[in-house]
N, C-alpha and C positions, 0 to 999 in steps of 0.2 A: 664164066660170067656170073654164076651164083654168088661167089665170094666178092666179086667186083661190085655187084649190085648191093650186097649187104654192107660193104664198107664204104660206100659212096658218101663223101662229104660235099660241102658246098663248093670247094675248090675243084675237086675231081668232076663234079657235075658240070661246072662252068667250062671245063676243058673239053667237054663232049662236042661242043659246037658254038657257032657264033650267036645264034638266036635261041630263045627259050624253047621254041617249037622244035627246032632241030635237035636240041638236047633230049627233049621228051621222046622224039621219034627214035633216037638212038637207044634209049632205054627199052622202048617197045621192041625194037629190032633184036636186042639181046634176049628179051623174054621169048620172042617168037623163034629165035634160033634154038633156045632150050626146048621149045615145044617140038621141034623136029626130031629131037632125041626121044622124048617121051612126055606124056602129060604130067608125070610126077616131077620131072625136072622143071617143067614150066611152073608148076605149083611151088617148087622150091625157089625158083627165081623170083616169083611174085612175093613170096614170104621174105626173101632176102631184101627186096626193094622196100618192103614195109618195115623192115628192121633198120633201114639206113637212116643216117643223120638227116639227109635231105627230106625224106618222107616225114620223119618226126617233126622237123621244123615246119613243114607244110601243115601238119595236124595242129601244132601249137598255134600257128597263126590263125587258122580257122577257129580253133577253140577260143582264143583270146578275142577274136572278132565277135563271136556270139556272146561270151560272158560279159564283155564290156559294152556291147551294143554299138560297136563302131564298124565301119567298112574295113575290109582287109587292107586297103591302101593306107588308111589312117594308122592301123596297127603296124604296118611295115615302116611308116614314117616314124612312129614312136620307137621302134626297135633301132632304127638308124640313128636317131637322136641320142639314144642310150648307148650307142656303140656296140650293139649286139649284132651277131651274124644274122642275116635275114635274106629271104628270097625277095626279088622284086615282083611287081604286080604281074608282069608278063610270065615270069617263072611260075608263080602261084597258079595262074590260069592254065598254063601248059601242063602242069602236074595234075591239076584237076581234070583236064581232058584226058590225060594219060590214064589216070586211075579209073575212069569210066570204061576205058578200052581193055583193061587187064583183069577184069573180074573173072573168077573161076567159072 
């Protein structure tokens, strides 16, 4: 699961489930599964998630929202117009909730 979390891209993220919430729950499940082995593996899983393309896109959207003074939804629309890969608003929100649950 550590490698899977680390190499997760937008396509593999969307294959995890039908809804954004379901996808986020599956990531949390993977991290919790690692915790059953050891706290160290859980920490490695969280770090893997934080190195993933999906997490970096989440951070970029949040950063662009703050620096441009726009709502995340507007930034997502801008990305879509430019033809860039982007999360949708539900995915952004689900990842935000997930990140609050997986702190060390």
